[in-house]
C-alpha positions in Angstrom: 0.0 0.0 0.0 1.4 3.4 -1.0 2.0 5.6 1.9 2.8 8.8 -0.1 0.4 11.7 -0.5 -2.7 11.2 -2.4 -3.1 12.5 -5.9 -4.9 15.7 -6.5 -4.1 17.3 -3.2 -1.9 19.9 -4.9 0.8 19.7 -2.2 4.6 19.5 -3.0 5.9 16.2 -1.5 9.4 17.7 -1.1 10.1 20.6 1.3 11.5 23.7 -0.5 15.2 24.4 -0.3 16.3 27.4 1.7 18.2 30.0 -0.4 21.6 31.3 0.7 20.8 34.6 2.3 24.4 35.5 3.2 25.7 38.8 1.7 27.7 38.5 -1.5 31.4 38.9 -1.5 31.3 41.9 -3.8 28.7 44.5 -3.0 27.3 46.7 -5.8 25.6 49.9 -4.9 23.0 51.8 -7.0 25.5 54.7 -7.4 28.0 52.3 -9.1 25.3 51.0 -11.4 24.3 54.5 -12.5 27.9 55.7 -12.9 28.8 52.6 -15.1 25.7 53.2 -17.2 26.7 56.8 -17.7 30.3 55.9 -18.7 29.2 53.3 -21.1 26.8 55.7 -22.7 29.7 58.0 -23.7 31.6 55.1 -25.2 31.1 54.6 -29.0 29.1 51.5 -29.7 31.1 50.9 -32.9 34.4 52.0 -34.1 34.5 54.7 -36.7 36.6 53.8 -39.7 39.6 56.1 -40.3 40.7 57.0 -43.8 44.4 57.1 -44.3 45.6 59.4 -47.1 48.9 58.2 -48.5 49.5 60.5 -51.5 48.6 63.9 -53.0 46.0 62.4 -55.3 44.0 60.9 -52.5 44.3 64.2 -50.6 43.0 66.1 -53.6 40.1 63.7 -53.9 39.3 64.1 -50.2 39.4 67.9 -50.4 37.3 67.9 -53.6 34.7 65.6 -51.9 34.6 67.8 -48.8 34.3 71.0 -50.8 31.4 69.4 -52.8 29.6 68.6 -49.5 30.1 72.1 -48.2 29.0 73.7 -51.4 25.9 71.4 -51.5 25.0 72.5 -48.0 25.4 76.2 -48.9 23.4 75.7 -52.0 20.6 74.2 -50.0 20.5 77.0 -47.4 22.5 80.1 -48.3 21.3 82.0 -45.2 22.7 79.5 -42.7 25.7 81.3 -41.4 27.0 78.2 -39.6 27.6 76.4 -43.0 29.7 79.3 -44.2 31.7 79.5 -41.0 32.3 75.7 -41.0 33.4 75.9 -44.6 35.8 78.7 -44.0 37.2 77.1 -40.9 37.8 73.8 -42.8 39.7 75.6 -45.5 41.8 77.3 -42.8 42.5 74.0 -41.3 43.8 72.9 -44.7 46.0 76.0 -44.8 44.1 77.2 -47.8 43.9 80.8 -46.5 43.0 82.3 -49.8 40.1 79.9 -50.2 39.0 80.6 -46.6 39.0 84.4 -47.4 37.0 83.6 -50.5 34.4 81.8 -48.5 34.2 84.6 -46.0 33.8 87.2 -48.7 31.1 85.1 -50.3 29.4 84.9 -46.9 29.6 88.7 -46.5 28.0 89.1 -49.8 25.1 87.1 -48.6 24.9 88.4 -44.9 27.0 91.6 -44.7 25.5 92.8 -41.4 26.1 89.7 -39.4 28.8 90.4 -36.8 29.6 86.7 -36.3 31.0 86.4 -39.9 33.1 89.5 -39.5 34.5 88.4 -36.1 35.5 84.9 -37.4 37.0 86.5 -40.4 39.1 88.9 -38.3 40.1 86.2 -35.9 41.3 84.0 -38.7 43.6 86.8 -40.1 44.9 87.7 -36.6 45.6 84.1 -35.8 47.6 83.7 -38.9 49.4 87.0 -38.2 48.1 88.7 -41.3 48.0 92.2 -39.7 47.3 94.2 -42.8 44.5 91.9 -43.8 43.0 92.1 -40.4 43.4 95.9 -40.4 41.6 96.1 -43.7 38.8 93.9 -42.5 38.4 95.9 -39.3 38.3 99.1 -41.3 35.5 97.7 -43.4 33.6 96.3 -40.3 33.8 99.5 -38.3 32.7 101.5 -41.3 29.8 99.3 -42.0 28.8 98.5 -38.4 30.1 101.3 -36.2 27.8 100.6 -33.3 29.2 97.1 -32.7 31.7 97.7 -29.9 33.5 94.3 -30.4 35.0 95.4 -33.7 36.5 98.5 -32.1 37.8 96.6 -29.1 39.5 94.1 -31.4 40.9 96.8 -33.6 42.4 98.8 -30.7 43.6 95.6 -29.0 45.4 94.5 -32.2 47.0 97.9 -32.8 48.2 98.0 -29.2 49.4 94.4 -29.3 51.6 95.1 -32.4 53.0 98.2 -30.5 51.5 100.8 -32.8 50.0 103.1 -30.1 49.4 106.1 -32.4 47.3 103.9 -34.7 45.4 102.6 -31.6 44.8 106.2 -30.5 43.5 107.0 -34.0 41.1 104.1 -33.8 39.9 105.3 -30.5 39.4 108.8 -31.9 37.4 107.4 -34.8 35.3 105.4 -32.2 34.8 108.4 -29.9 33.2 110.4 -32.8 30.3 107.9 -32.6 29.8 108.8 -28.8 29.9 105.3 -27.5 28.9 104.2 -24.0 31.0 104.8 -20.8 33.0 101.6 -21.0 34.5 102.7 -24.4 35.7 105.9 -22.9 37.1 104.1 -19.9 39.0 101.8 -22.2 40.5 104.8 -24.0 41.5 106.5 -20.8 43.0 103.3 -19.4 45.1 102.9 -22.5 46.5 106.4 -22.1 47.2 105.8 -18.5 49.1 102.6 -19.4 51.5 104.7 -21.4 51.6 107.5 -18.7 49.7 110.0 -20.8 48.0 111.8 -17.9 47.4 115.0 -19.8 45.6 113.2 -22.5 43.6 111.3 -19.8 42.6 114.7 -18.3 41.4 115.9 -21.7 39.5 112.6 -22.3 37.7 112.9 -19.0 36.6 116.3 -19.8 35.2 115.2 -23.2 33.7 112.1 -21.6 31.8 114.1 -19.0 30.5 116.5 -21.6 29.0 113.6 -23.6 27.8 111.6 -20.5 27.1 114.1 -17.8 25.7 111.7 -15.2 26.6 112.1 -11.6 28.7 108.9 -11.4 30.9 110.1 -14.3 31.6 113.4 -12.6 32.5 111.4 -9.5 34.9 109.2 -11.5 36.6 112.3 -13.0 37.0 113.9 -9.5 38.3 110.6 -8.1 40.8 110.5 -11.0 42.0 114.0 -10.2 42.2 113.2 -6.5 44.4 110.2 -7.2 46.8 112.4 -9.1 46.8 115.0 -6.3 45.0 117.7 -8.2 42.9 118.9 -5.2 42.0 122.3 -6.6 40.9 120.7 -9.9 38.9 118.1 -8.0 37.0 120.8 -6.1 36.5 122.7 -9.3 35.0 119.5 -10.9 32.5 119.0 -8.1 31.5 122.7 -8.2 31.0 122.5 -12.0 29.0 119.3 -11.6 26.6 120.9 -9.1 26.2 123.9 -11.4 25.7 121.8 -14.5 23.2 119.4 -12.9 21.1 122.1 -11.2 18.2 121.3 -8.9 16.4 119.1 -11.5 19.2 116.5 -12.0 20.9 116.8 -8.7 21.6 113.5 -6.9 22.6 112.7 -3.4 25.6 110.6 -4.3 27.5 113.5 -5.9 26.8 115.6 -2.8 28.0 112.8 -0.5 31.2 112.4 -2.6 31.8 116.2 -2.6 31.3 116.4 1.2 33.6 113.4 1.9 36.3 115.1 -0.2 36.0 118.2 1.8 36.2 116.2 5.0 39.4 114.6 3.8 40.7 118.1 3.2 39.7 119.1 6.7 37.3 121.6 5.4 34.4 120.8 7.8 32.5 124.0 7.2 32.5 123.5 3.5 31.2 119.9 4.0 28.5 121.2 6.3 27.4 123.7 3.7 27.3 121.0 1.0 25.2 118.8 3.2 22.7 121.6 4.0 22.6 122.6 0.3 21.6 119.1 -0.7 19.0 118.7 2.1 17.3 121.9 1.2 17.0 121.1 -2.4 16.5 117.4 -2.6 13.1 115.8 -1.8 13.0 113.6 1.2 12.4 110.4 -0.8 15.8 111.0 -2.6 17.9 112.2 0.3 17.9 109.3 2.9 21.6 108.5 2.4 22.5 112.2 2.5 20.7 112.5 5.8 22.5 109.5 7.3 25.9 110.8 6.1 25.1 114.3 7.5 24.1 112.7 10.9 27.4 110.8 11.1 29.3 113.9 10.1 27.8 116.0 12.8 28.3 113.3 15.4 32.0 113.2 14.5 32.9 116.8 13.7 29.9 118.9 14.8 28.9 120.5 18.1 25.7 120.0 20.1 23.7 122.5 18.1 24.7 120.9 14.8 23.6 117.5 16.1 20.3 118.9 17.3 19.8 120.5 13.9 20.3 117.1 12.2 17.9 115.4 14.5 15.3 118.1 14.0 15.8 117.8 10.2 15.2 114.1 10.2 12.2 114.3 12.4 10.8 117.1 10.1 11.2 114.8 7.1 9.3 112.0 8.9 6.5 114.4 10.0 6.1 115.7 6.5 5.9 112.2 5.1 3.2 111.3 7.6 1.3 114.5 6.8 1.4 113.8 3.1 -0.1 110.4 3.7 -2.9 111.7 6.0 -3.2 115.5 6.5 -6.1 115.0 9.0 -3.9 113.1 11.5 -3.9 115.8 14.2 -1.5 113.8 16.5 1.2 114.2 13.9 0.5 118.0 13.8 0.8 118.1 17.6 4.2 116.4 17.5 5.4 118.6 14.6 4.4 121.8 16.3 6.0 120.7 19.6 9.2 119.9 17.6 9.2 123.4 16.1 8.5 125.0 19.5 11.6 123.2 20.9 13.7 124.5 18.1 13.0 128.1 19.2 12.1 129.4 15.7 8.8 131.3 15.9 8.4 131.6 12.1 8.6 127.9 11.5 6.4 127.2 14.5 3.7 129.6 13.3 3.9 128.1 9.8 3.2 124.6 11.2 0.3 125.8 13.3 -1.2 127.7 10.4 -1.0 124.6 8.2 -2.4 122.5 11.0 -5.5 124.6 11.7 -6.2 124.8 8.0 -7.0 121.1 8.1 -10.7 121.6 9.2 -12.6 118.3 9.9 -14.7 117.3 7.0 -18.0 116.8 8.9 -19.9 118.9 11.5 -19.7 116.1 14.1 -18.2 116.9 17.5 -16.2 113.7 17.7 -14.2 114.8 14.6 -13.5 118.2 16.2 -12.3 117.0 19.6 -8.6 116.7 18.7 -8.7 119.5 16.2 -9.8 122.2 18.6 -6.7 121.6 20.8 -4.5 122.8 17.9 -6.1 126.2 18.2 -5.7 126.1 22.0 -2.0 125.2 21.8 -1.5 127.9 19.1 -3.0 130.6 21.3 -1.1 129.5 24.4 2.1 129.5 22.4 1.6 133.0 21.2 0.6 134.2 24.7 3.3 132.4 26.8 6.2 131.9 24.4 6.2 134.8 22.0 4.1 137.1 24.4 2.2 138.4 21.4 -1.2 139.0 23.1 -2.8 140.6 20.0 -2.1 137.5 17.9 -3.3 135.2 20.7 -6.6 137.2 20.9 -7.0 137.0 17.2 -6.5 133.2 17.3 -9.3 132.9 19.9 -11.6 135.1 17.8 -11.0 133.1 14.6 -11.5 129.8 16.4 -14.8 130.9 17.9 -16.0 132.1 14.5 -15.1 128.7 12.9 -16.9 126.5 15.4 -20.6 125.7 14.3 -22.2 126.7 17.6 -25.7 125.9 16.4 -24.7 122.3 16.0 -22.2 121.9 18.9 -19.8 124.0 20.8 -16.7 123.7 23.1 -17.0 125.3 26.5 -13.3 125.0 27.0 -12.4 127.4 24.2 -14.9 130.0 25.6 -13.6 129.7 29.1 -9.9 129.9 27.9 -10.7 133.0 25.9 -12.3 134.6 28.9 -9.5 133.6 31.2 -7.1 135.2 28.7 -9.0 138.4 28.8 -8.9 138.3 32.6 -5.1 137.9 32.5 -5.0 141.0 30.3 -7.1 142.8 32.9 -10.0 143.1 30.5 -12.8 142.0 32.8 -15.5 143.5 30.6 -14.2 141.6 27.6 -14.3 138.3 29.5 -17.9 139.0 30.7 -18.9 139.8 27.2 -17.4 136.6 25.9 -19.1 134.4 28.5 -22.4 136.2 28.2 -22.3 135.7 24.4 -21.5 132.0 24.9 -24.5 131.6 27.3 -26.8 133.4 25.0 -25.6 131.5 21.9 -25.0 128.0 23.1 -25.8 127.5 26.9 -24.0 124.6 28.6 -23.5 123.5 32.2 -19.8 124.0 31.9 -20.2 127.6 30.7 -22.5 128.5 33.5 -20.2 126.9 36.1 -17.1 128.7 34.6 -18.9 132.0 34.4 -20.1 131.7 38.1 -16.6 130.7 39.2 -15.2 133.8 37.5 -17.7 136.0 39.3 -17.1 134.3 42.6 -13.4 135.1 42.2 -14.3 138.7 41.4 -16.6 138.7 44.5 -19.6 139.9 42.5 -22.3 138.0 44.3 -25.3 139.7 42.7 -24.1 138.5 39.3 -23.6 135.1 40.8 -27.3 135.1 41.9 -28.4 136.2 38.4 -26.3 133.5 36.7 -27.6 130.8 39.0 -31.1 131.9 38.2 -30.5 131.7 34.5 -28.7 128.4 35.0 -31.7 126.9 36.8 -34.0 128.3 34.2 -31.9 126.5 31.6 -31.5 123.2 33.5 -33.9 122.9 36.5 -33.0 119.2 36.9 -29.4 119.9 37.9 -29.1 119.1 41.6 -25.5 120.4 41.7 -26.8 123.8 40.6 -29.4 123.9 43.3 -26.8 122.8 45.9 -24.2 125.4 44.8 -26.8 128.1 44.7 -27.9 127.2 48.3 -24.3 127.1 49.5 -23.8 130.6 48.1 -26.7 131.9 50.1 -25.5 130.1 53.1 -22.0 131.6 52.6 -23.6 135.0 52.5 -25.6 134.3 55.7 -28.9 134.2 53.9 -30.4 131.2 55.7 -34.0 131.9 54.6 -32.9 132.2 51.0 -30.9 129.0 51.3 -33.9 127.2 52.7 -36.2 128.6 50.0 -33.8 127.4 47.3 -33.7 123.9 48.8 -37.5 123.9 48.9 -37.7 124.9 45.3 -35.2 122.3 44.4 -36.8 119.3 46.1 -40.1 120.5 44.7 -39.0 119.9 41.1 -40.8 117.0 39.4 -37.6 115.7 37.7 -34.1 115.8 39.2 -30.9 114.1 37.9 -29.7 113.1 41.4 -32.4 113.9 44.0 -30.6 112.0 46.8 -27.8 114.5 46.7 -30.1 117.4 47.0 -32.1 115.9 49.9 -28.8 115.0 51.7 -27.5 118.6 51.2 -30.8 120.0 52.5 -30.7 117.7 55.6 -27.1 118.5 56.3 -27.9 122.2 56.1 -30.7 121.9 58.6 -28.5 119.8 60.9 -25.7 122.4 60.7 -28.3 125.0 61.7 -29.4 122.8 64.7 -33.0 122.6 63.3 -33.7 119.1 64.5 -37.4 119.2 64.1 -37.2 120.5 60.6 -34.6 117.8 59.8 -37.0 115.2 61.2 -39.8 116.6 59.0 -37.5 116.4 56.0 -36.8 112.7 56.7 -40.5 112.0 57.0 -41.1 113.8 53.7 -38.3 111.9 52.1 -39.7 108.6 53.3 -43.0 109.5 51.8 -41.3 109.6 48.4 -38.9 106.7 48.8 -38.5 104.0 51.4 -34.9 103.2 50.6 -33.1 101.3 53.3 -30.3 103.9 53.5 -32.8 106.6 54.3 -34.1 104.6 57.2 -30.6 103.9 58.5 -29.6 107.6 58.1 -32.8 108.7 59.9 -32.1 106.3 62.8 -28.5 107.6 63.0 -29.8 111.2 63.0 -32.2 110.5 65.9 -29.3 108.9 67.8 -27.1 111.9 67.2 -29.5 114.5 68.6 -28.1 115.8 72.0 -31.0 115.0 74.4 -30.8 115.4 78.1 -28.3 113.3 80.0 -29.7 109.9 80.7 -32.6 110.2 78.3 -33.4 107.3 76.1 -35.7 109.2 73.8 -33.1 109.1 70.9 -32.6 105.4 71.3 -36.3 104.7 71.4 -36.9 106.9 68.3 -34.1 105.1 66.4 -35.4 101.7 67.4 -38.9 102.6 66.3 -37.5 103.7 62.9 -35.7 100.3 62.6 -38.9 98.4 63.4 -41.0 100.4 61.0 -38.4 100.1 58.3 -38.2 96.3 58.8 -42.0 95.9 58.5 -42.0 98.1 55.4 -39.2 96.1 53.7 -40.8 92.8 54.8 -44.1 93.8 53.2 -42.3 94.7 50.0 -40.3 91.4 50.1 -36.9 93.1 49.7 -34.5 90.6 51.0 -31.2 92.3 50.4 -32.4 95.5 51.9 -33.7 93.7 54.9 -30.3 92.2 55.4 -28.6 95.6 55.3 -31.1 97.0 57.7 -30.7 94.1 60.1 -26.9 94.6 60.1 -27.3 98.2 60.9 -29.9 97.4 63.5 -27.7 94.8 65.1 -24.8 97.3 65.4 -27.2 99.8 66.9 -28.5 97.3 69.5 -25.0 96.2 70.4 -24.0 99.7 71.2 -27.3 101.0 72.7 -29.6 98.1 73.4 -30.1 95.4 76.0 -29.8 91.6 75.8 -33.5 91.3 75.1 -33.5 93.8 72.2 -30.3 92.2 70.9 -32.0 88.8 70.9 -35.0 90.2 69.0 -32.7 91.3 66.3 -30.7 88.1 66.4 -33.9 86.1 65.9 -34.7 88.0 62.8 -31.3 87.4 61.1 -31.7 85.2 58.0 -30.1 82.0 57.0 -28.0 81.9 53.8 -28.7 79.0 51.4 -27.4 78.1 48.0 -29.9 77.5 45.2 -30.1 76.9 41.5 -32.0 78.6 38.8 -32.1 78.9 35.1 -29.7 81.4 33.6 -31.1 84.4 31.7 -29.3 83.3 28.5 -30.6 79.7 28.6 -33.0 78.4 25.9 -35.4 75.5 25.6 -32.8 73.4 23.8 -29.9 74.5 25.9 -30.8 75.0 29.6 -28.1 76.6 31.7 -28.3 76.5 35.4 -26.6 79.0 37.7 -26.1 79.0 41.5 -27.1 81.9 43.7 -27.4 82.7 47.4 -30.8 83.3 48.9 -31.9 84.5 52.4 -34.5 82.6 54.5 -35.9 84.7 57.3 -37.3 83.0 60.4 -40.5 85.1 60.5 -41.1 84.2 56.8 -40.8 80.5 57.6 -43.4 80.8 60.4 -45.7 82.7 58.2 -45.3 80.2 55.4 -46.0 77.3 57.8 -49.2 79.0 59.0 -50.2 79.6 55.4 -49.4 76.0 54.5 -51.6 74.7 57.4 -54.4 76.9 56.3 -54.1 75.6 52.8 -54.2 72.0 54.0 -57.2 72.7 56.1 -59.0 74.3 53.3 -58.1 71.4 51.0 -59.4 68.8 53.6 -62.7 70.8 53.8 -63.1 70.6 50.1 -62.4 66.9 50.0 -64.9 66.3 52.8 -67.5 68.3 50.9 -66.9 66.2 47.8 -67.3 62.9 49.8 -70.6 64.0 51.2 -71.9 64.9 47.8 -70.9 61.5 46.4 -72.5 59.7 49.4 -75.8 61.6 48.9 -75.8 60.8 45.2 -75.2 57.1 46.0 -78.2 56.8 48.3 -80.4 58.6 45.8 -79.5 56.0 43.2 -80.3 53.1 45.6 -83.6 54.6 46.5 -84.5 55.1 42.8 -83.7 51.5 41.9 
């Protein structure tokens, strides 16, 4: 019986052999593979057969065959310059110079304005030392194409190479007639300097600058003269350059170079004049380097005033730039004016202020004018305090008041400053006229207060009464005005007038801060020792408002009255006020106010009460509990809970228990009534059946 695997199982009866996984002896990297592929790519895949020429007949046949190929290529495309150049180069390699020249000439007949043909033609003659041929070709090339600089460079190089300097100079002179670019002139000048022809170089620089009068060329000429120690000529060149360029073509680099030259010559004043000349004439966008150089110069060679002038100049440039971008930026105008004030130049300061106040806000809205109006104020104060020109300061105030649209809005500050200025000038009538005009034109609380303060300082109390009357006619809701008016009468000893003013004040239907007026009235009566009138005021006040602080203040007042020694009347009155206040706040269910009242009551009993009275208050103290409630910003989908502290008063709990008991009794009575009705209905049904 065969014990091997069954047929059809698909399993290999022999186990697979394990491959050798050891590393190979010679490791080959990917870099080696790529390098070998690259090297083999450059190797020819097949050897090119070489033709060996053994006699002149074979050479003639070879040349004839090559010439035929070149001629065929040229016949196919006469405009392909490469074919002509290859043909001529091959003839040159065969030492057939005459044939090569013929090919070049034929090519020039086809493409006479192609510089490549001329250059290869010239190089062929120069390589074979045919100087005259090369010179003739260069003459033809420069005559036909005078704007191709390569021909001129090769021409001058060849003449200088063969040692014929006069001919090279003649070539340069022919070239200069065409007014080439700067490099050509520099090449000519360098050639003259190589042969120590300084005088010719000086003359060339003069001709060069007359044709190319840019700043850099003037600087090159000046540097050349400086290298040859012609300092007077160097200064003359810089001066001539500034005169020739003028203000339109003036550049900062020539000014910097001129100033540096003067610094080398120890002429510091000349350098300073040059820097200032440039800074006054160049726009700020083109003089940044000049500013930096001037700053460094003043730091090294200048005094304190010079350095300050440089700093001021740089800051002026910055402010002018900011003003150009946004002329309504009043903060920049403030800084600019402050800068000019520090410089001590009234003319420049006035100019800046005049330019600043000319930038009127575009809209008649007060928020746009708030910063602008201070420019006028600073201008007027500067004229008054610094220059001591009172007439100009008065004119500034006048023009400012004319400019403000008082029907829309006004500024009390400018009115008051103008009036105070007139007071300082001993012009009281002028100040009164200004303030009276302001009140009649655009009344404001600040104007009334400022005018009243002025009259108080002048001790004209009748005018103060008149102004207070007009003030209260304008704004009867102002409690501060009522209080100040009453204080004035009290100061003058008019107690009845003071009391009448307070009565008029508290009798107004609308007040901005009535608590201050009532407090001032109460304090006034207390100061006059009118305790009964004070008590009546408290009662009248409690009729209007039952605020907890009023109760506490009332109780403290009763306690402060000097009764007879040993009398408890003040304590009893104060305790009664606390009791009444507690009942009133309890009725209105004001928990926080009740807590404040109980705290004050507790302090009162600790200082003036007995143990029984203290226990009464202690029994009323609430219990603080923490509760949860829905937040105000919670929604139906997103309910947010917040914690808060609540007060539970003992007397409220007793009352709530009593109410709960009554509610339960009433509910039991209703249930009993319903049961009796159901029983009666049940017996009726039985009887009927």
